[in-house]
PAVOBA-837642 format. One record per residue (C-alpha): x, y, z; residue in three letters; residue number from 1. Coordinates in nm, 2 decimals. Layout:
N
[rec [X Y Z] 'ALA' NUM]
...
This chain:
487
[rec [5.66 -2.28 -5.49] 'MET' 1]
[rec [5.46 -2.05 -5.27] 'SER' 2]
[rec [5.24 -1.77 -5.40] 'LEU' 3]
[rec [5.40 -1.43 -5.44] 'ARG' 4]
[rec [5.20 -1.11 -5.44] 'VAL' 5]
[rec [5.30 -0.75 -5.41] 'ARG' 6]
[rec [5.17 -0.41 -5.30] 'PHE' 7]
[rec [5.34 -0.13 -5.50] 'ALA' 8]
[rec [5.24 0.22 -5.38] 'PRO' 9]
[rec [5.38 0.54 -5.53] 'SER' 10]
[rec [5.54 0.77 -5.27] 'PRO' 11]
[rec [5.37 1.08 -5.42] 'THR' 12]
[rec [5.11 1.09 -5.15] 'GLY' 13]
[rec [5.01 0.94 -4.82] 'TYR' 14]
[rec [4.88 0.58 -4.79] 'LEU' 15]
[rec [4.51 0.65 -4.87] 'HIS' 16]
[rec [4.21 0.43 -4.81] 'VAL' 17]
[rec [4.21 0.27 -5.15] 'GLY' 18]
[rec [4.57 0.18 -5.14] 'GLY' 19]
[rec [4.54 0.04 -4.79] 'ALA' 20]
[rec [4.25 -0.18 -4.90] 'ARG' 21]
[rec [4.46 -0.31 -5.19] 'THR' 22]
[rec [4.75 -0.38 -4.96] 'ALA' 23]
[rec [4.51 -0.56 -4.72] 'LEU' 24]
[rec [4.37 -0.78 -4.99] 'PHE' 25]
[rec [4.72 -0.88 -5.10] 'ASN' 26]
[rec [4.83 -0.94 -4.74] 'TRP' 27]
[rec [4.52 -1.16 -4.67] 'LEU' 28]
[rec [4.58 -1.37 -4.99] 'VAL' 29]
[rec [4.95 -1.42 -4.90] 'ALA' 30]
[rec [4.88 -1.51 -4.53] 'ARG' 31]
[rec [4.60 -1.75 -4.62] 'GLN' 32]
[rec [4.82 -1.93 -4.88] 'ALA' 33]
[rec [5.14 -1.92 -4.67] 'GLY' 34]
[rec [5.29 -1.71 -4.95] 'GLY' 35]
[rec [5.51 -1.41 -4.98] 'THR' 36]
[rec [5.39 -1.05 -4.95] 'PHE' 37]
[rec [5.64 -0.81 -5.12] 'VAL' 38]
[rec [5.63 -0.43 -5.06] 'LEU' 39]
[rec [5.76 -0.23 -5.36] 'ARG' 40]
[rec [5.79 0.15 -5.35] 'ILE' 41]
[rec [5.74 0.28 -5.71] 'GLU' 42]
[rec [5.95 0.59 -5.68] 'ASP' 43]
[rec [6.05 0.64 -6.05] 'THR' 44]
[rec [5.86 0.97 -6.05] 'ASP' 45]
[rec [6.16 1.16 -5.90] 'ARG' 46]
[rec [5.99 1.50 -5.91] 'ASP' 47]
[rec [5.70 1.40 -5.69] 'ARG' 48]
[rec [5.83 1.11 -5.48] 'SER' 49]
[rec [5.96 1.22 -5.14] 'THR' 50]
[rec [6.11 1.05 -4.83] 'LYS' 51]
[rec [5.83 1.20 -4.62] 'GLU' 52]
[rec [5.57 1.01 -4.83] 'MET' 53]
[rec [5.77 0.69 -4.82] 'VAL' 54]
[rec [5.78 0.71 -4.44] 'ASP' 55]
[rec [5.41 0.79 -4.42] 'ALA' 56]
[rec [5.33 0.48 -4.63] 'ILE' 57]
[rec [5.55 0.26 -4.41] 'LEU' 58]
[rec [5.40 0.40 -4.10] 'GLU' 59]
[rec [5.05 0.34 -4.23] 'GLY' 60]
[rec [5.13 -0.02 -4.32] 'MET' 61]
[rec [5.28 -0.08 -3.98] 'GLU' 62]
[rec [4.98 0.08 -3.80] 'TRP' 63]
[rec [4.75 -0.15 -4.00] 'LEU' 64]
[rec [4.96 -0.45 -3.90] 'GLY' 65]
[rec [5.03 -0.54 -4.26] 'LEU' 66]
[rec [5.38 -0.69 -4.22] 'ASP' 67]
[rec [5.56 -0.76 -4.54] 'TRP' 68]
[rec [5.80 -1.05 -4.61] 'ASP' 69]
[rec [6.03 -0.88 -4.86] 'GLU' 70]
[rec [6.11 -0.51 -4.91] 'GLY' 71]
[rec [6.06 -0.24 -4.91] 'PRO' 72]
[rec [6.22 -0.27 -5.26] 'VAL' 73]
[rec [6.25 0.06 -5.45] 'PHE' 74]
[rec [6.16 0.06 -5.81] 'GLN' 75]
[rec [6.42 0.33 -5.88] 'GLY' 76]
[rec [6.70 0.07 -5.81] 'ALA' 77]
[rec [6.59 -0.12 -6.12] 'GLY' 78]
[rec [6.61 0.16 -6.38] 'VAL' 79]
[rec [6.92 0.02 -6.55] 'ASP' 80]
[rec [6.73 -0.31 -6.60] 'ARG' 81]
[rec [6.43 -0.13 -6.73] 'HIS' 82]
[rec [6.64 0.06 -6.99] 'ARG' 83]
[rec [6.82 -0.26 -7.09] 'ALA' 84]
[rec [6.49 -0.43 -7.15] 'GLN' 85]
[rec [6.36 -0.14 -7.36] 'ALA' 86]
[rec [6.67 -0.16 -7.57] 'LEU' 87]
[rec [6.63 -0.54 -7.59] 'GLN' 88]
[rec [6.28 -0.49 -7.74] 'LEU' 89]
[rec [6.42 -0.23 -7.98] 'LEU' 90]
[rec [6.70 -0.47 -8.09] 'GLY' 91]
[rec [6.45 -0.75 -8.14] 'GLU' 92]
[rec [6.23 -0.54 -8.37] 'GLY' 93]
[rec [5.95 -0.53 -8.11] 'LYS' 94]
[rec [5.99 -0.15 -8.05] 'ALA' 95]
[rec [6.10 0.15 -8.25] 'TYR' 96]
[rec [6.24 0.50 -8.21] 'ARG' 97]
[rec [5.98 0.78 -8.22] 'ASP' 98]
[rec [6.12 1.12 -8.30] 'PHE' 99]
[rec [5.78 1.30 -8.26] 'THR' 100]
[rec [5.84 1.62 -8.06] 'THR' 101]
[rec [5.61 1.70 -7.77] 'PRO' 102]
[rec [5.48 2.00 -7.96] 'GLU' 103]
[rec [5.39 1.79 -8.26] 'GLU' 104]
[rec [5.22 1.53 -8.05] 'LEU' 105]
[rec [5.01 1.80 -7.87] 'ALA' 106]
[rec [4.91 1.96 -8.20] 'ARG' 107]
[rec [4.80 1.62 -8.35] 'ILE' 108]
[rec [4.59 1.54 -8.04] 'ARG' 109]
[rec [4.43 1.88 -8.04] 'GLU' 110]
[rec [4.34 1.85 -8.41] 'GLU' 111]
[rec [4.19 1.50 -8.37] 'ASP' 112]
[rec [4.10 1.44 -8.00] 'PRO' 113]
[rec [3.87 1.15 -8.07] 'ASP' 114]
[rec [4.12 0.94 -8.26] 'ARG' 115]
[rec [4.20 0.62 -8.08] 'ALA' 116]
[rec [4.57 0.63 -8.18] 'VAL' 117]
[rec [4.67 0.99 -8.16] 'ARG' 118]
[rec [5.02 1.01 -8.32] 'TYR' 119]
[rec [5.17 0.93 -8.66] 'PRO' 120]
[rec [5.28 0.57 -8.58] 'ARG' 121]
[rec [5.32 0.48 -8.95] 'GLU' 122]
[rec [5.57 0.77 -9.00] 'ARG' 123]
[rec [5.82 0.62 -8.75] 'PHE' 124]
[rec [5.73 0.25 -8.77] 'ARG' 125]
[rec [5.84 0.27 -9.14] 'SER' 126]
[rec [6.18 0.42 -9.07] 'LEU' 127]
[rec [6.46 0.20 -9.17] 'SER' 128]
[rec [6.68 0.08 -8.89] 'GLU' 129]
[rec [6.98 0.26 -9.04] 'GLY' 130]
[rec [6.79 0.60 -9.07] 'GLU' 131]
[rec [6.66 0.57 -8.71] 'ALA' 132]
[rec [7.01 0.48 -8.58] 'GLU' 133]
[rec [7.16 0.77 -8.77] 'GLU' 134]
[rec [6.92 1.03 -8.63] 'ARG' 135]
[rec [6.96 0.89 -8.28] 'ALA' 136]
[rec [7.34 0.90 -8.31] 'ALA' 137]
[rec [7.31 1.26 -8.42] 'GLY' 138]
[rec [7.16 1.35 -8.09] 'GLY' 139]
[rec [6.80 1.39 -8.21] 'GLU' 140]
[rec [6.57 1.34 -7.90] 'PRO' 141]
[rec [6.34 1.04 -7.93] 'HIS' 142]
[rec [6.14 0.80 -7.73] 'ALA' 143]
[rec [6.12 0.43 -7.77] 'ILE' 144]
[rec [5.77 0.28 -7.84] 'ARG' 145]
[rec [5.65 -0.07 -7.82] 'PHE' 146]
[rec [5.50 -0.21 -8.13] 'PHE' 147]
[rec [5.13 -0.27 -8.05] 'MET' 148]
[rec [4.99 -0.56 -8.27] 'PRO' 149]
[rec [4.71 -0.46 -8.50] 'THR' 150]
[rec [4.39 -0.65 -8.54] 'GLY' 151]
[rec [4.44 -0.87 -8.24] 'GLU' 152]
[rec [4.26 -0.94 -7.92] 'THR' 153]
[rec [4.43 -0.96 -7.58] 'VAL' 154]
[rec [4.26 -1.22 -7.36] 'LEU' 155]
[rec [4.32 -1.28 -6.99] 'PHE' 156]
[rec [4.12 -1.42 -6.70] 'ARG' 157]
[rec [4.08 -1.17 -6.42] 'ASP' 158]
[rec [4.02 -1.32 -6.08] 'ARG' 159]
[rec [3.74 -1.07 -6.02] 'VAL' 160]
[rec [3.60 -0.98 -6.36] 'HIS' 161]
[rec [3.64 -1.32 -6.52] 'GLY' 162]
[rec [3.72 -1.35 -6.89] 'ARG' 163]
[rec [3.84 -1.01 -7.01] 'THR' 164]
[rec [3.94 -0.89 -7.36] 'SER' 165]
[rec [4.08 -0.58 -7.53] 'PHE' 166]
[rec [4.12 -0.51 -7.90] 'ARG' 167]
[rec [4.48 -0.39 -7.98] 'THR' 168]
[rec [4.35 -0.15 -8.24] 'ASP' 169]
[rec [4.23 0.08 -7.96] 'THR' 170]
[rec [4.56 0.09 -7.78] 'ILE' 171]
[rec [4.84 0.32 -7.91] 'GLU' 172]
[rec [5.20 0.20 -7.93] 'ASP' 173]
[rec [5.33 0.24 -7.58] 'LEU' 174]
[rec [5.62 0.47 -7.49] 'VAL' 175]
[rec [5.84 0.24 -7.29] 'ILE' 176]
[rec [6.14 0.47 -7.27] 'LEU' 177]
[rec [6.11 0.85 -7.26] 'ARG' 178]
[rec [6.33 1.09 -7.45] 'ALA' 179]
[rec [6.52 1.16 -7.13] 'ASP' 180]
[rec [6.60 0.79 -7.09] 'GLY' 181]
[rec [6.36 0.72 -6.80] 'SER' 182]
[rec [6.13 0.41 -6.82] 'PRO' 183]
[rec [5.75 0.45 -6.82] 'THR' 184]
[rec [5.52 0.30 -6.57] 'TYR' 185]
[rec [5.41 0.00 -6.78] 'ASN' 186]
[rec [5.76 -0.12 -6.86] 'LEU' 187]
[rec [5.89 -0.07 -6.51] 'ALA' 188]
[rec [5.60 -0.26 -6.36] 'VAL' 189]
[rec [5.63 -0.55 -6.60] 'VAL' 190]
[rec [6.01 -0.57 -6.55] 'SER' 191]
[rec [5.98 -0.56 -6.17] 'ASP' 192]
[rec [5.70 -0.81 -6.15] 'ASP' 193]
[rec [5.90 -1.05 -6.35] 'ALA' 194]
[rec [6.22 -0.99 -6.15] 'GLU' 195]
[rec [6.03 -1.05 -5.83] 'MET' 196]
[rec [5.85 -1.35 -5.97] 'GLU' 197]
[rec [5.51 -1.22 -5.88] 'ILE' 198]
[rec [5.24 -1.48 -5.95] 'ASP' 199]
[rec [4.93 -1.27 -5.88] 'LEU' 200]
[rec [4.88 -0.89 -5.93] 'VAL' 201]
[rec [4.59 -0.76 -5.71] 'ILE' 202]
[rec [4.52 -0.39 -5.77] 'ARG' 203]
[rec [4.24 -0.14 -5.82] 'GLY' 204]
[rec [4.00 -0.13 -6.12] 'ASP' 205]
[rec [4.17 0.19 -6.24] 'ASP' 206]
[rec [4.46 -0.03 -6.36] 'HIS' 207]
[rec [4.24 -0.27 -6.57] 'LEU' 208]
[rec [4.32 -0.08 -6.89] 'SER' 209]
[rec [4.69 -0.12 -6.83] 'ASN' 210]
[rec [4.66 -0.50 -6.82] 'THR' 211]
[rec [4.65 -0.58 -7.19] 'PRO' 212]
[rec [4.96 -0.36 -7.24] 'LYS' 213]
[rec [5.14 -0.54 -6.96] 'GLN' 214]
[rec [5.04 -0.88 -7.09] 'VAL' 215]
[rec [5.18 -0.80 -7.43] 'LEU' 216]
[rec [5.51 -0.66 -7.28] 'LEU' 217]
[rec [5.55 -0.98 -7.06] 'HIS' 218]
[rec [5.50 -1.19 -7.37] 'GLN' 219]
[rec [5.74 -0.99 -7.57] 'ALA' 220]
[rec [6.01 -1.01 -7.30] 'LEU' 221]
[rec [5.96 -1.39 -7.27] 'GLY' 222]
[rec [5.82 -1.36 -6.91] 'ASN' 223]
[rec [5.56 -1.58 -6.74] 'LYS' 224]
[rec [5.25 -1.37 -6.74] 'VAL' 225]
[rec [5.11 -1.33 -6.38] 'PRO' 226]
[rec [4.74 -1.37 -6.29] 'GLU' 227]
[rec [4.54 -1.05 -6.23] 'PHE' 228]
[rec [4.27 -0.95 -5.99] 'ALA' 229]
[rec [4.12 -0.60 -6.02] 'HIS' 230]
[rec [3.93 -0.49 -5.72] 'VAL' 231]
[rec [3.64 -0.24 -5.72] 'PRO' 232]
[rec [3.70 0.13 -5.67] 'MET' 233]
[rec [3.59 0.30 -5.34] 'ILE' 234]
[rec [3.33 0.57 -5.37] 'LEU' 235]
[rec [3.19 0.83 -5.13] 'GLY' 236]
[rec [2.82 0.82 -5.03] 'ALA' 237]
[rec [2.75 1.06 -5.32] 'ASP' 238]
[rec [2.87 0.80 -5.57] 'GLY' 239]
[rec [3.19 0.99 -5.66] 'LYS' 240]
[rec [3.55 0.88 -5.62] 'ARG' 241]
[rec [3.66 0.90 -5.26] 'LEU' 242]
[rec [3.85 1.22 -5.19] 'SER' 243]
[rec [3.92 1.46 -4.91] 'LYS' 244]
[rec [3.57 1.61 -4.94] 'ARG' 245]
[rec [3.43 1.29 -4.80] 'HIS' 246]
[rec [3.66 1.32 -4.49] 'GLY' 247]
[rec [3.99 1.17 -4.42] 'ALA' 248]
[rec [4.14 0.95 -4.69] 'THR' 249]
[rec [4.49 0.89 -4.55] 'ALA' 250]
[rec [4.48 0.59 -4.30] 'VAL' 251]
[rec [4.71 0.79 -4.06] 'GLY' 252]
[rec [4.42 1.04 -4.02] 'ASP' 253]
[rec [4.20 0.77 -3.88] 'TYR' 254]
[rec [4.47 0.66 -3.63] 'ALA' 255]
[rec [4.47 1.02 -3.51] 'ASP' 256]
[rec [4.09 1.01 -3.47] 'GLN' 257]
[rec [4.10 0.72 -3.23] 'GLY' 258]
[rec [4.01 0.44 -3.47] 'ILE' 259]
[rec [4.16 0.10 -3.38] 'LEU' 260]
[rec [4.38 -0.06 -3.65] 'SER' 261]
[rec [4.18 -0.39 -3.60] 'ASP' 262]
[rec [3.86 -0.20 -3.68] 'ALA' 263]
[rec [4.01 -0.03 -3.98] 'MET' 264]
[rec [4.14 -0.36 -4.12] 'VAL' 265]
[rec [3.79 -0.51 -4.06] 'ASN' 266]
[rec [3.63 -0.21 -4.23] 'PHE' 267]
[rec [3.86 -0.22 -4.53] 'LEU' 268]
[rec [3.81 -0.59 -4.59] 'ALA' 269]
[rec [3.44 -0.54 -4.62] 'LEU' 270]
[rec [3.48 -0.27 -4.89] 'LEU' 271]
[rec [3.41 -0.48 -5.19] 'GLY' 272]
[rec [3.43 -0.82 -5.03] 'TRP' 273]
[rec [3.18 -1.03 -4.82] 'SER' 274]
[rec [3.25 -1.35 -4.62] 'PRO' 275]
[rec [2.93 -1.50 -4.75] 'GLY' 276]
[rec [2.77 -1.49 -4.40] 'THR' 277]
[rec [2.60 -1.23 -4.18] 'ASP' 278]
[rec [2.91 -1.18 -3.98] 'GLN' 279]
[rec [3.06 -0.83 -4.00] 'GLU' 280]
[rec [3.28 -0.80 -3.69] 'VAL' 281]
[rec [3.59 -1.00 -3.77] 'MET' 282]
[rec [3.94 -1.04 -3.63] 'SER' 283]
[rec [4.25 -1.06 -3.85] 'ARG' 284]
[rec [4.26 -1.43 -3.80] 'GLU' 285]
[rec [3.90 -1.47 -3.90] 'GLU' 286]
[rec [3.96 -1.25 -4.21] 'LEU' 287]
[rec [4.26 -1.46 -4.31] 'ILE' 288]
[rec [4.05 -1.78 -4.28] 'ARG' 289]
[rec [3.75 -1.65 -4.47] 'ALA' 290]
[rec [3.90 -1.43 -4.74] 'PHE' 291]
[rec [3.87 -1.53 -5.10] 'SER' 292]
[rec [3.90 -1.34 -5.42] 'LEU' 293]
[rec [3.60 -1.53 -5.55] 'ASP' 294]
[rec [3.38 -1.32 -5.31] 'ARG' 295]
[rec [3.52 -0.98 -5.43] 'VAL' 296]
[rec [3.25 -0.80 -5.62] 'VAL' 297]
[rec [3.28 -0.60 -5.94] 'LYS' 298]
[rec [3.06 -0.32 -5.82] 'LYS' 299]
[rec [3.23 -0.02 -5.66] 'SER' 300]
[rec [3.23 -0.01 -5.28] 'ALA' 301]
[rec [3.09 0.28 -5.08] 'VAL' 302]
[rec [3.28 0.43 -4.80] 'PHE' 303]
[rec [3.05 0.47 -4.50] 'ASP' 304]
[rec [3.20 0.66 -4.21] 'PRO' 305]
[rec [2.92 0.55 -3.98] 'GLU' 306]
[rec [2.99 0.19 -4.05] 'LYS' 307]
[rec [3.36 0.25 -3.96] 'LEU' 308]
[rec [3.25 0.41 -3.63] 'ASP' 309]
[rec [3.02 0.13 -3.55] 'TRP' 310]
[rec [3.29 -0.13 -3.62] 'LEU' 311]
[rec [3.53 0.06 -3.41] 'ASN' 312]
[rec [3.29 0.05 -3.12] 'GLY' 313]
[rec [3.25 -0.33 -3.17] 'GLN' 314]
[rec [3.63 -0.38 -3.16] 'HIS' 315]
[rec [3.66 -0.15 -2.86] 'LEU' 316]
[rec [3.41 -0.38 -2.68] 'ASN' 317]
[rec [3.63 -0.68 -2.76] 'ARG' 318]
[rec [3.93 -0.52 -2.58] 'LEU' 319]
[rec [3.98 -0.56 -2.21] 'SER' 320]
[rec [4.00 -0.25 -1.99] 'GLY' 321]
[rec [4.37 -0.33 -1.94] 'LYS' 322]
[rec [4.44 -0.32 -2.32] 'ALA' 323]
[rec [4.28 0.02 -2.34] 'LEU' 324]
[rec [4.44 0.18 -2.03] 'ALA' 325]
[rec [4.78 0.28 -2.18] 'ASP' 326]
[rec [4.61 0.44 -2.49] 'ARG' 327]
[rec [4.36 0.64 -2.29] 'VAL' 328]
[rec [4.62 0.74 -2.03] 'LEU' 329]
[rec [4.83 0.91 -2.30] 'ALA' 330]
[rec [4.53 1.13 -2.39] 'LEU' 331]
[rec [4.45 1.22 -2.03] 'LEU' 332]
[rec [4.80 1.26 -1.88] 'GLU' 333]
[rec [4.76 1.63 -1.82] 'ASP' 334]
[rec [4.42 1.60 -1.65] 'ASP' 335]
[rec [4.49 1.32 -1.41] 'LEU' 336]
[rec [4.44 1.41 -1.04] 'ALA' 337]
[rec [4.71 1.28 -0.81] 'ASP' 338]
[rec [4.46 1.05 -0.63] 'GLU' 339]
[rec [4.34 0.90 -0.96] 'ALA' 340]
[rec [4.70 0.86 -1.08] 'ARG' 341]
[rec [4.78 0.66 -0.76] 'ARG' 342]
[rec [4.47 0.45 -0.79] 'ARG' 343]
[rec [4.54 0.38 -1.15] 'TRP' 344]
[rec [4.88 0.24 -1.07] 'SER' 345]
[rec [4.79 0.06 -0.75] 'LEU' 346]
[rec [4.44 -0.07 -0.84] 'GLU' 347]
[rec [4.45 -0.18 -1.21] 'PRO' 348]
[rec [4.13 -0.37 -1.16] 'GLU' 349]
[rec [3.96 -0.04 -1.08] 'TRP' 350]
[rec [4.06 0.10 -1.42] 'MET' 351]
[rec [3.95 -0.23 -1.59] 'ASP' 352]
[rec [3.61 -0.18 -1.42] 'TYR' 353]
[rec [3.57 0.18 -1.53] 'VAL' 354]
[rec [3.69 0.13 -1.89] 'LEU' 355]
[rec [3.46 -0.18 -1.93] 'ASP' 356]
[rec [3.18 0.05 -1.81] 'LEU' 357]
[rec [3.26 0.32 -2.07] 'LEU' 358]
[rec [3.37 0.14 -2.38] 'LYS' 359]
[rec [3.02 -0.01 -2.44] 'ALA' 360]
[rec [2.89 0.34 -2.52] 'ARG' 361]
[rec [3.19 0.47 -2.71] 'ALA' 362]
[rec [3.30 0.44 -3.07] 'ARG' 363]
[rec [3.66 0.57 -3.05] 'SER' 364]
[rec [3.95 0.59 -2.80] 'ILE' 365]
[rec [3.91 0.97 -2.80] 'ASP' 366]
[rec [3.55 0.93 -2.69] 'GLU' 367]
[rec [3.64 0.69 -2.42] 'ILE' 368]
[rec [3.91 0.94 -2.29] 'ALA' 369]
[rec [3.65 1.22 -2.29] 'LEU' 370]
[rec [3.40 1.00 -2.10] 'LYS' 371]
[rec [3.67 0.88 -1.86] 'LEU' 372]
[rec [3.78 1.24 -1.76] 'ARG' 373]
[rec [3.52 1.29 -1.49] 'PRO' 374]
[rec [3.64 0.98 -1.31] 'TYR' 375]
[rec [4.01 1.08 -1.30] 'VAL' 376]
[rec [4.02 1.47 -1.32] 'ALA' 377]
[rec [4.03 1.70 -1.03] 'GLN' 378]
[rec [3.75 1.92 -1.16] 'GLU' 379]
[rec [3.48 1.89 -1.42] 'ILE' 380]
[rec [3.27 2.14 -1.63] 'ALA' 381]
[rec [2.89 2.12 -1.63] 'TYR' 382]
[rec [2.71 2.09 -1.96] 'GLU' 383]
[rec [2.49 2.41 -2.00] 'PRO' 384]
[rec [2.18 2.24 -2.13] 'GLU' 385]
[rec [2.19 1.98 -1.86] 'ALA' 386]
[rec [2.23 2.25 -1.60] 'VAL' 387]
[rec [1.94 2.44 -1.73] 'LYS' 388]
[rec [1.72 2.13 -1.73] 'LYS' 389]
[rec [1.82 1.94 -1.42] 'HIS' 390]
[rec [1.95 2.21 -1.18] 'TRP' 391]
[rec [1.83 2.56 -1.27] 'MET' 392]
[rec [1.47 2.47 -1.36] 'LYS' 393]
[rec [1.41 2.41 -0.99] 'ARG' 394]
[rec [1.74 2.51 -0.82] 'PRO' 395]
[rec [1.62 2.50 -0.46] 'GLU' 396]
[rec [1.48 2.15 -0.51] 'GLU' 397]
[rec [1.80 2.04 -0.69] 'ALA' 398]
[rec [2.03 2.17 -0.42] 'VAL' 399]
[rec [1.81 2.01 -0.15] 'GLY' 400]
[rec [1.83 1.67 -0.32] 'HIS' 401]
[rec [2.21 1.69 -0.35] 'LEU' 402]
[rec [2.25 1.79 0.01] 'ASP' 403]
[rec [2.03 1.51 0.12] 'ALA' 404]
[rec [2.22 1.26 -0.10] 'LEU' 405]
[rec [2.55 1.38 0.04] 'HIS' 406]
[rec [2.44 1.33 0.39] 'GLU' 407]
[rec [2.28 0.99 0.33] 'ARG' 408]
[rec [2.57 0.85 0.13] 'LEU' 409]
[rec [2.84 0.99 0.37] 'ALA' 410]
[rec [2.68 0.86 0.69] 'GLU' 411]
[rec [2.46 0.57 0.60] 'GLY' 412]
[rec [2.66 0.36 0.34] 'VAL' 413]
[rec [2.94 0.15 0.45] 'GLU' 414]
[rec [2.90 -0.11 0.18] 'ASP' 415]
[rec [2.97 0.09 -0.14] 'TRP' 416]
[rec [2.81 -0.14 -0.39] 'THR' 417]
[rec [2.56 -0.09 -0.66] 'GLU' 418]
[rec [2.29 -0.28 -0.48] 'ALA' 419]
[rec [2.33 -0.09 -0.15] 'ARG' 420]
[rec [2.36 0.25 -0.32] 'LEU' 421]
[rec [2.04 0.18 -0.51] 'GLU' 422]
[rec [1.86 0.08 -0.19] 'GLU' 423]
[rec [1.97 0.40 -0.02] 'GLU' 424]
[rec [1.89 0.63 -0.30] 'LEU' 425]
[rec [1.54 0.48 -0.36] 'ARG' 426]
[rec [1.47 0.50 0.02] 'ALA' 427]
[rec [1.57 0.86 0.03] 'LEU' 428]
[rec [1.35 0.94 -0.27] 'ALA' 429]
[rec [1.05 0.78 -0.10] 'ALA' 430]
[rec [1.12 0.98 0.22] 'GLU' 431]
[rec [1.13 1.30 0.02] 'ARG' 432]
[rec [0.81 1.21 -0.17] 'GLY' 433]
[rec [0.96 1.21 -0.52] 'VAL' 434]
[rec [1.04 0.95 -0.78] 'GLY' 435]
[rec [1.40 0.82 -0.79] 'ALA' 436]
[rec [1.46 1.00 -1.12] 'GLY' 437]
[rec [1.42 1.34 -0.94] 'ARG' 438]
[rec [1.73 1.25 -0.74] 'LEU' 439]
[rec [1.92 1.06 -1.01] 'ILE' 440]
[rec [1.92 1.34 -1.28] 'HIS' 441]
[rec [2.08 1.62 -1.06] 'PRO' 442]
[rec [2.32 1.35 -0.91] 'LEU' 443]
[rec [2.44 1.24 -1.25] 'ARG' 444]
[rec [2.51 1.60 -1.35] 'LEU' 445]
[rec [2.71 1.65 -1.04] 'ALA' 446]
[rec [2.91 1.34 -1.09] 'LEU' 447]
[rec [3.00 1.35 -1.46] 'VAL' 448]
[rec [2.89 1.70 -1.57] 'GLY' 449]
[rec [2.65 1.56 -1.83] 'GLU' 450]
[rec [2.29 1.44 -1.86] 'ALA' 451]
[rec [2.40 1.10 -2.00] 'VAL' 452]
[rec [2.62 0.84 -1.84] 'SER' 453]
[rec [2.63 0.47 -1.76] 'PRO' 454]
[rec [2.39 0.35 -1.49] 'GLY' 455]
[rec [2.41 0.59 -1.20] 'ILE' 456]
[rec [2.49 0.32 -0.94] 'PHE' 457]
[rec [2.77 0.19 -1.16] 'GLU' 458]
[rec [2.90 0.55 -1.19] 'VAL' 459]
[rec [2.90 0.58 -0.81] 'LEU' 460]
[rec [3.09 0.26 -0.76] 'VAL' 461]
[rec [3.34 0.36 -1.03] 'ALA' 462]
[rec [3.39 0.71 -0.87] 'MET' 463]
[rec [3.44 0.56 -0.52] 'GLY' 464]
[rec [3.30 0.73 -0.21] 'PRO' 465]
[rec [3.56 1.00 -0.17] 'HIS' 466]
[rec [3.54 1.14 -0.53] 'ARG' 467]
[rec [3.16 1.09 -0.55] 'ALA' 468]
[rec [3.09 1.28 -0.23] 'LEU' 469]
[rec [3.33 1.56 -0.33] 'ALA' 470]
[rec [3.15 1.59 -0.66] 'ARG' 471]
[rec [2.80 1.60 -0.50] 'ILE' 472]
[rec [2.92 1.87 -0.26] 'ALA' 473]
[rec [3.08 2.07 -0.54] 'ALA' 474]
[rec [2.76 2.05 -0.74] 'GLY' 475]
[rec [2.55 2.18 -0.45] 'ALA' 476]
[rec [2.80 2.46 -0.40] 'THR' 477]
[rec [2.78 2.56 -0.76] 'TRP' 478]
[rec [2.40 2.58 -0.76] 'ILE' 479]
[rec [2.40 2.79 -0.44] 'ARG' 480]
[rec [2.64 3.03 -0.60] 'SER' 481]
[rec [2.40 3.07 -0.89] 'ARG' 482]
[rec [2.10 3.12 -0.67] 'ILE' 483]
[rec [2.29 3.39 -0.47] 'ASP' 484]
[rec [2.40 3.56 -0.79] 'ARG' 485]
[rec [2.05 3.57 -0.93] 'GLU' 486]
[rec [1.87 3.67 -0.61] 'SER' 487]
């Protein structure tokens, strides 16, 4: 029988980073073992669960590429089964009716906040079956609580934490069915995991304290108890639980910021897990082969946005220019000049060349699109600081260099290659009695509008002679207009 695992998010919020990492760990375990990955939506909180959040969770899973084998199954569909099992435990003497009012319970807890068991369990545990039935039949509101054994130790082996134990004296009798007839979290989870034949429950450390309760409920219902693996929490750099103050926490936000799903999956896998080697950049296939719960650490993981950006850059570098083209095109559609649009469609190898040139220096698709704009837009803006440094510090010299470059490249270069362009530029610099950098800096600004770019000769080739010469002429015209205005 193949391994069965599940991811069970609550649709009361978006798919956040912690939930996505839990989903990924389950998916990796299932894919490595050739098992079954079940998606269960725990929607029993009707007041807070929304279709919008369900859709957001599904979209987040799909963006990450975490395909599920069964589901989505909605927990709300099993409510009748949950109620029936609560009544089964009641009928078997493993649970009892609790008539404590919410007001009484609040008063008791306020009077003795440090008490481990904060309600008068003896008062209702000792009710005779007949008295409890009579009060219930009379319409008196009540919950159903599970009898927590006294003086016992619940032992289980956690796949991350190892041998784990809890004393039952520190756990209050669980409400398994509320006064309104709705099942509580622990009963619903136990019932659903058994119904779905889940073998291994992988979830966050914040659920560790629920495990002894669920183990006892499984045993009381005669279920096979699944294995458990509680993975470390994810903290911000300040050591506090990850929240919006640390930046985006919903995975959909990162998709909107130009993060590749492959990079996000790689990043999430390394939050609390290590392959045991120095390798950090890993494909999905590599992660599936290498992943093991044995290498998941107990210590909380730290979310490092800079590491995510770096990994995104590494995964961008693994993509071909062709694979990036459609994504970048969507971001630049409004800026494309007609000539660039034609060249893009007629000469795909040109776009491959340009994107290969730019992606090595970028960490997101948005950044690539921004850097690509000078190569495909009709006009560009000039960076003020670069203008001040490379044009307006010595404007007469800068415009002279651009005019000379335009004349030399327009008339003397038939073979528009990096080697020939470099030869012509260096020869021109020697003729003008300056170092090549005195020509390259104003030229770069004219071509891309910034002080930083890939190698200038690569830029010239990527631009092509028509666009490059037009940019050089436009730059010279702009400087002259400033000189005239200030004279």
